[in-house]
C-alpha positions as CSV (number, residue, x, y, z in Angstrom):
1,M,8.6,35.2,-80.4
2,T,12.2,35.5,-81.8
3,E,13.7,33.5,-84.3
4,P,16.9,31.5,-83.9
5,E,19.9,32.8,-85.2
6,I,21.5,31.2,-88.3
7,I,25.5,30.9,-88.3
8,S,26.7,31.4,-91.9
9,D,29.4,29.0,-93.2
10,N,31.9,31.9,-93.6
11,N,31.9,32.4,-89.8
12,S,32.4,28.4,-89.3
13,E,35.5,28.7,-91.6
14,Y,36.8,31.3,-89.5
15,V,36.3,29.5,-86.5
16,L,38.0,26.2,-87.4
17,R,41.1,28.3,-88.9
18,G,41.7,30.0,-85.4
19,E,41.6,26.4,-83.6
20,S,44.2,25.2,-86.2
21,D,46.7,28.0,-85.5
22,F,46.1,27.6,-81.7
23,L,46.8,23.7,-81.8
24,D,50.1,24.5,-83.9
25,D,51.4,27.0,-81.5
26,I,50.8,24.5,-78.8
27,I,52.9,21.9,-80.6
28,T,55.6,24.2,-81.3
29,T,56.2,25.2,-77.5
30,L,56.1,21.5,-76.5
31,S,59.0,20.6,-79.0
32,S,60.8,23.8,-77.5
33,V,60.4,22.6,-74.0
34,S,61.2,19.0,-75.0
35,S,64.6,20.3,-76.3
36,S,65.3,22.3,-73.3
37,L,64.8,19.4,-70.9
38,H,67.2,17.0,-72.9
39,G,69.5,19.6,-72.9
40,L,69.4,20.2,-69.1
41,F,69.7,16.2,-68.8
42,A,72.7,16.2,-70.7
43,D,74.5,18.9,-68.7
44,F,73.5,17.3,-65.4
45,A,75.2,13.9,-66.6
46,T,78.3,15.6,-67.6
47,S,78.3,18.1,-64.4
48,P,80.5,17.0,-61.1
49,A,77.6,17.9,-58.7
50,F,75.3,15.2,-60.6
51,V,77.7,12.8,-59.5
52,C,77.6,13.7,-55.8
53,L,74.0,14.1,-55.9
54,D,73.9,10.3,-57.6
55,S,75.7,9.2,-54.4
56,D,73.2,10.8,-52.0
57,L,70.6,9.4,-54.0
58,T,72.1,6.1,-53.5
59,R,72.4,6.5,-50.0
60,L,68.7,7.7,-49.5
61,Q,67.7,4.8,-51.5
62,R,69.7,2.3,-49.1
63,E,68.4,4.2,-45.9
64,T,64.6,4.3,-47.7
65,E,64.9,0.7,-47.9
66,S,66.1,0.3,-44.3
67,L,63.3,2.2,-43.1
68,C,60.8,0.3,-45.3
69,K,62.0,-2.9,-43.8
70,N,61.5,-1.5,-40.3
71,T,58.3,-0.1,-41.1
72,E,57.1,-3.6,-42.5
73,F,58.6,-5.2,-39.3
74,L,56.6,-2.9,-36.7
75,I,53.4,-3.2,-38.9
76,S,53.5,-6.9,-39.3
77,S,54.1,-7.1,-35.5
78,Q,51.2,-4.7,-34.6
79,L,49.1,-6.6,-37.1
80,H,49.8,-10.2,-35.3
81,G,49.1,-8.7,-31.9
82,A,45.9,-6.9,-33.4
83,H,45.0,-10.2,-35.3
84,Q,45.2,-12.0,-31.9
85,A,43.3,-9.5,-30.2
86,M,40.6,-9.5,-32.9
87,A,40.8,-13.3,-32.8
88,D,40.0,-13.3,-28.8
89,L,37.6,-10.7,-29.3
90,H,35.7,-12.7,-31.7
91,G,36.1,-15.8,-29.5
92,E,34.2,-13.4,-26.6
93,L,31.9,-12.4,-29.2
94,V,30.9,-15.6,-30.1
95,A,30.6,-16.6,-26.3
96,L,28.5,-13.8,-25.8
97,S,26.1,-14.7,-28.6
98,C,25.8,-17.9,-27.4
99,K,24.9,-16.5,-24.0
100,Y,22.5,-14.1,-25.7
101,E,20.5,-17.0,-27.2
102,N,20.6,-18.7,-24.4
103,L,18.8,-16.2,-22.2
104,Q,16.6,-15.4,-25.2
105,N,15.4,-18.9,-25.1
106,G,15.1,-18.8,-21.3
107,W,13.4,-15.4,-21.5
108,K,11.0,-16.8,-24.0
109,S,10.5,-19.9,-21.5
110,Q,9.7,-17.6,-18.8
111,Q,7.5,-15.5,-20.7
112,E,5.7,-18.7,-21.6
113,N,5.6,-19.7,-17.9
114,M,4.4,-16.1,-17.2
115,G,1.3,-16.7,-19.4
116,Q,0.5,-19.8,-17.7
117,M,1.1,-18.3,-14.4
118,Q,-1.0,-15.3,-14.8
119,A,-3.6,-17.3,-16.5
120,E,-3.7,-19.4,-13.0
121,L,-3.4,-16.3,-11.1
122,F,-6.7,-15.1,-12.6
123,T,-8.3,-18.2,-11.9
124,V,-6.7,-18.5,-8.5
125,R,-8.7,-14.7,-7.7
126,S,-11.7,-15.9,-9.3
127,L,-11.8,-18.9,-6.6
128,V,-10.8,-16.7,-4.0
129,Q,-13.2,-13.6,-4.6
130,Q,-15.8,-16.4,-4.7
131,Q,-14.8,-18.2,-1.5
132,S,-14.7,-14.9,0.0
133,Q,-18.2,-13.7,-1.0
134,F,-19.1,-17.2,0.3
135,C,-17.4,-16.9,3.7
136,A,-19.0,-13.5,4.0
137,S,-22.2,-14.4,3.1
138,L,-22.0,-17.6,5.6
139,G,-20.5,-15.5,8.3
140,A,-23.6,-12.9,7.7
141,V,-26.0,-15.9,7.9
142,M,-24.3,-17.4,10.6
143,G,-23.8,-14.3,12.7
144,N,-27.4,-13.0,12.5
145,L,-28.7,-16.4,13.6
146,I,-26.5,-15.9,16.8
147,W,-27.3,-12.8,17.2
148,K,-30.9,-13.9,17.4
149,A,-30.4,-16.3,19.6
150,S,-28.5,-14.3,22.2
151,R,-31.3,-12.3,22.8
152,L,-32.4,-15.0,25.1
153,P,-30.3,-15.1,28.4
154,P,-30.3,-18.9,28.8
155,V,-28.6,-18.9,25.5
156,I,-25.9,-16.5,26.6
157,D,-25.8,-18.8,29.7
158,M,-25.0,-21.7,27.4
159,L,-22.3,-20.0,25.5
160,L,-20.8,-18.8,28.5
161,S,-20.6,-22.3,29.9
162,G,-18.4,-23.5,26.9
163,N,-14.7,-22.5,26.4
164,K,-14.8,-20.9,23.1
165,V,-16.3,-17.4,23.9
166,A,-12.9,-15.9,24.8
167,D,-11.7,-17.0,21.4
168,F,-15.0,-15.3,19.8
169,L,-14.2,-12.2,21.4
170,A,-10.6,-12.2,20.0
171,I,-12.0,-12.9,16.5
172,V,-14.6,-10.0,17.2
173,H,-11.4,-8.0,18.1
174,G,-9.6,-8.7,14.8
175,S,-12.7,-8.5,12.4
176,L,-13.2,-5.0,13.8
177,I,-9.8,-4.0,13.2
178,S,-9.8,-5.3,9.6
179,F,-13.3,-3.8,9.0
180,M,-12.1,-0.4,10.3
181,E,-9.1,-0.3,8.1
182,T,-10.9,-1.3,4.8
183,Y,-13.7,1.1,5.2
184,D,-12.1,3.9,7.4
185,S,-13.8,6.7,5.3
186,S,-17.4,5.4,4.4
187,M,-18.7,1.9,5.2
188,P,-20.8,-0.2,3.0
189,S,-24.5,-0.4,3.0
190,Q,-25.8,-2.3,6.4
191,Y,-27.3,-4.8,4.3
192,A,-24.1,-5.8,2.6
193,N,-22.5,-9.1,3.8
194,E,-19.5,-7.5,5.4
195,S,-21.7,-5.3,7.2
196,Q,-24.1,-7.7,8.1
197,F,-21.1,-9.7,9.6
198,I,-19.5,-7.0,11.8
199,L,-22.6,-5.9,13.1
200,S,-23.8,-9.4,13.9
201,M,-20.3,-10.1,16.1
202,C,-20.7,-6.6,18.0
203,G,-24.4,-7.5,18.5
204,I,-23.6,-10.7,20.0
205,V,-21.3,-8.7,22.3
206,T,-23.8,-6.2,22.9
207,N,-26.2,-9.1,24.3
208,I,-23.5,-11.0,26.1
209,A,-22.9,-7.6,28.0
210,A,-26.7,-7.4,28.5
211,T,-26.4,-10.6,31.2
212,S,-24.9,-10.4,34.4
213,A,-22.7,-13.1,33.9
214,G,-21.6,-11.9,30.4
215,R,-20.7,-8.3,31.7
216,Q,-18.6,-10.1,34.3
217,F,-16.8,-11.9,32.0
218,L,-16.1,-9.2,29.8
219,V,-14.3,-7.3,32.0
220,T,-12.4,-10.0,33.8
221,N,-11.4,-11.9,30.6
222,S,-8.4,-10.4,28.9
223,N,-9.7,-10.4,25.3
224,G,-12.7,-9.0,26.6
225,R,-11.0,-6.3,28.1
226,E,-9.0,-5.7,25.0
227,L,-12.3,-5.6,23.1
228,L,-13.6,-3.2,25.2
229,E,-10.6,-0.9,24.7
230,Q,-10.9,-1.3,20.8
231,F,-14.3,0.2,21.0
232,N,-13.3,3.1,23.0
233,R,-10.7,3.7,20.5
234,I,-12.8,3.4,17.0
235,L,-15.8,5.3,18.3
236,P,-14.4,8.5,17.2
237,V,-13.2,7.4,13.7
238,I,-16.4,5.4,12.7
239,P,-17.9,7.3,9.6
240,V,-21.2,9.2,9.9
241,P,-23.8,8.6,9.0
242,S,-22.9,5.1,7.3
243,G,-21.6,4.0,10.6
244,N,-24.5,4.8,13.0
245,C,-25.6,1.6,13.0
246,L,-22.0,-0.1,14.1
247,K,-21.7,3.0,16.6
248,R,-25.2,2.2,18.2
249,L,-24.0,-1.1,19.0
250,L,-20.5,-0.1,20.3
251,L,-22.6,2.4,22.9
252,M,-24.8,-0.1,23.9
253,A,-22.2,-2.5,24.9
254,L,-20.4,-0.2,26.7
255,Y,-23.1,0.9,28.6
256,N,-24.2,-2.7,29.4
257,T,-20.9,-3.2,30.6
258,S,-20.9,-0.1,32.7
259,I,-23.6,-1.5,34.7
260,N,-21.1,-4.1,36.4
261,H,-19.1,-2.4,39.2
262,D,-16.1,-3.7,37.9
263,G,-17.2,-2.8,34.3
264,L,-17.9,0.6,35.7
265,K,-14.4,1.2,37.4
266,F,-12.7,-0.1,34.3
267,L,-14.4,2.4,31.9
268,Q,-14.0,5.2,34.3
269,Q,-10.1,4.7,33.5
270,Q,-10.7,4.8,29.9
271,A,-9.3,8.1,28.6
272,D,-10.1,7.0,25.0
273,L,-13.7,6.7,26.1
274,L,-14.4,10.0,27.7
275,S,-12.5,11.6,24.8
276,A,-14.8,9.9,22.2
277,L,-17.8,10.9,24.3
278,A,-16.6,14.3,24.1
279,H,-16.0,14.0,20.4
280,D,-19.3,12.3,19.4
281,L,-21.1,15.0,21.6
282,Q,-19.8,17.8,19.2
283,T,-19.8,16.1,16.1
284,D,-23.1,13.8,16.2
285,T,-26.3,15.5,15.1
286,T,-28.9,12.9,15.3
287,Y,-31.0,12.9,18.4
288,E,-30.8,9.1,19.2
289,M,-26.8,9.0,19.0
290,K,-26.5,12.1,21.4
291,L,-29.2,10.6,23.7
292,M,-27.3,7.3,24.0
293,Q,-23.8,8.8,24.6
294,L,-25.4,11.1,27.3
295,R,-26.9,7.8,28.7
296,L,-23.4,6.4,28.9
297,L,-21.9,9.5,30.1
298,Q,-24.6,9.5,32.8
299,S,-23.7,5.8,33.8
300,L,-19.9,6.7,34.3
301,T,-20.9,9.6,36.7
302,C,-23.2,7.6,38.5
303,D,-20.6,6.3,41.0
304,I,-17.3,8.5,40.9
305,P,-14.8,6.4,43.4
306,N,-12.3,9.4,43.7
307,G,-11.1,12.4,42.9
308,T,-9.1,11.7,40.5
309,V,-11.8,10.1,38.3
310,L,-13.9,13.1,38.9
311,Q,-10.7,15.2,37.4
312,D,-10.4,13.0,34.3
313,I,-14.2,13.4,33.5
314,L,-14.2,17.1,33.7
315,K,-10.9,17.2,31.8
316,Y,-12.4,15.2,28.7
317,V,-15.9,16.3,28.9
318,P,-15.9,20.1,30.6
319,L,-19.3,21.3,32.1
320,D,-19.9,23.9,29.7
321,M,-20.1,21.1,27.0
322,I,-22.7,19.1,29.1
323,Q,-24.5,22.4,30.0
324,A,-24.7,23.3,26.3
325,T,-26.9,20.0,25.4
326,T,-29.6,21.3,27.8
327,K,-30.8,23.7,25.2
328,C,-32.3,20.6,23.6
329,S,-36.2,20.6,23.4
330,Q,-36.5,17.0,24.1
331,P,-37.3,16.5,27.9
332,E,-35.7,12.8,27.9
333,M,-32.3,14.5,27.1
334,K,-32.6,17.2,29.3
335,N,-33.3,14.8,32.4
336,V,-30.3,12.8,31.4
337,V,-28.3,15.8,31.3
338,Q,-29.8,17.1,34.6
339,E,-28.8,13.5,36.1
340,I,-25.1,13.6,35.0
341,L,-24.7,17.5,36.4
342,N,-26.3,16.2,39.7
343,N,-24.0,13.2,39.7
344,I,-20.9,15.8,38.9
345,K,-22.1,18.1,41.7
346,K,-22.2,15.4,44.2
347,A,-19.2,13.9,43.7
348,Q,-17.7,17.3,43.8
349,H,-19.2,18.1,47.3
350,V,-18.1,14.7,48.7
351,Y,-14.2,14.9,47.7
352,E,-14.3,18.4,48.2
353,T,-15.6,17.9,52.0
354,K,-13.3,15.2,52.3
355,C,-10.3,17.4,51.1
356,C,-11.5,20.0,54.0
357,H,-11.7,17.5,56.7
358,S,-8.5,15.7,55.6
359,D,-6.9,19.3,56.1
360,L,-8.9,19.7,59.5
361,W,-7.8,16.3,61.0
362,Q,-4.2,16.9,59.9
363,A,-4.3,20.2,61.8
364,R,-6.0,19.0,65.0
365,T,-3.5,15.7,64.9
366,K,-0.3,18.4,64.8
367,C,-1.9,20.6,67.5
368,S,-2.6,17.6,69.8
369,R,0.8,16.3,69.5
370,G,2.2,19.8,70.4
371,C,0.2,20.3,73.6
372,G,1.1,16.8,74.6
373,G,-2.3,15.5,74.9
374,D,-4.6,13.0,73.4
375,S,-7.0,14.0,70.9
376,S,-10.6,12.8,71.0
377,F,-11.2,13.5,67.0
378,G,-11.6,10.0,65.9
379,G,-12.6,10.5,62.2
380,T,-13.8,13.3,59.6
381,G,-17.3,13.0,61.1
382,M,-18.9,12.0,57.6
383,N,-20.9,9.5,56.8
384,S,-19.4,6.4,54.8
385,K,-20.0,7.0,51.2
386,A,-23.3,5.4,50.1
387,A,-23.0,1.9,48.6
388,S,-21.6,1.6,44.8
389,C,-24.0,1.0,42.4
390,Q,-25.7,-2.7,42.8
391,E,-26.1,-4.6,39.6
392,S,-29.5,-6.3,39.3
393,S,-30.9,-8.6,36.7
394,N,-33.0,-5.9,35.3
395,A,-31.8,-2.4,36.1
396,R,-29.3,-0.3,37.8
397,F,-29.3,1.5,40.9
398,G,-27.1,3.8,42.5
399,P,-26.6,7.4,44.2
400,G,-27.8,9.8,41.8
401,C,-29.1,7.4,39.2
402,S,-32.6,6.6,38.2
403,N,-33.5,2.9,37.1
404,I,-32.1,2.2,33.6
405,S,-32.4,-0.9,32.2
406,Y,-29.6,-2.4,30.4
407,M,-29.9,-2.6,26.4
408,K,-30.2,-5.7,24.6
409,H,-30.0,-5.1,20.7
410,P,-32.0,-7.5,18.5
411,A,-30.7,-8.7,15.3
């Protein structure tokens, strides 16, 4: 590590002497500049040009003073306007501040009210939920009790003797729509209160349709017809397998209704029902559901009233779809399918024969008129069509139909 250098006294004296000489030179120069300036001012004082310059300076001074006054006037006027504007803005600011404080106080008050309302809403929701659970439980209990009682025909007769069955059917209609909108993809367990309620309602309708008077009431009352149409519409959209219990009840109700002559005519005209049967025959995999659908289709084809209905049936449920179900190994299903095919074949034979005889009648009539003679042909030569499927208290009979007892569904 190097040691610091030490400056000797001789060097310090030399530096101080140089600074003293530099200061003396500066003083001499300033004295010379001062003398020169005094001389210059003396020359200007005696020169004529300085006198002219003095007058110009005086005029410039007056103009400067006038300009200063104008500037002060303009500035003062502008300042006055600005001050007034600032005063107005300050007043508006004060008013806005008051409004803001009022709004803030109102907001705080509203927040307090909102807190109270939310607490009340929570309480009300809890009460509504409890009430809903109670109503669902009550509806399930009462519905199951009536469902069990409706298995007895005297109970159905007693219900029909009153004036509330139509209102009941309207309630079932609305409840079924609401239930399907809520549980469109997967239904709750069949033991849940909601399921028990809707199943009991549909079960009561099924048991009403199990009696002769009940079937007649369903197809003649407007609420009953609307409910049957709703059954037809929702059959394809009921989720499986969670909705099999509900679908079973609806199929039974429709089958029971088809035993009635007017009910059969009504259901044969329902394109939604035929489309639903075609859809379910292709999608359902359980034997029980397929058998019920085929029994309903067998009932619909038992007494086909005209060619239009036959065409509609074959349009929505083609023969190849029906014949495909004959591959089933269950003899009961095979028998039902064979009865359906026989019914359709008989209907085709009847209406094709009618069509041919109608054409022959028109031809003979035309020929008779052309020859000028009277025709002795008085009809088609066909025997009158067999009587429609007649309804009995326990079974259904008709052309191509075996004895099929109507169904009552136990609760």
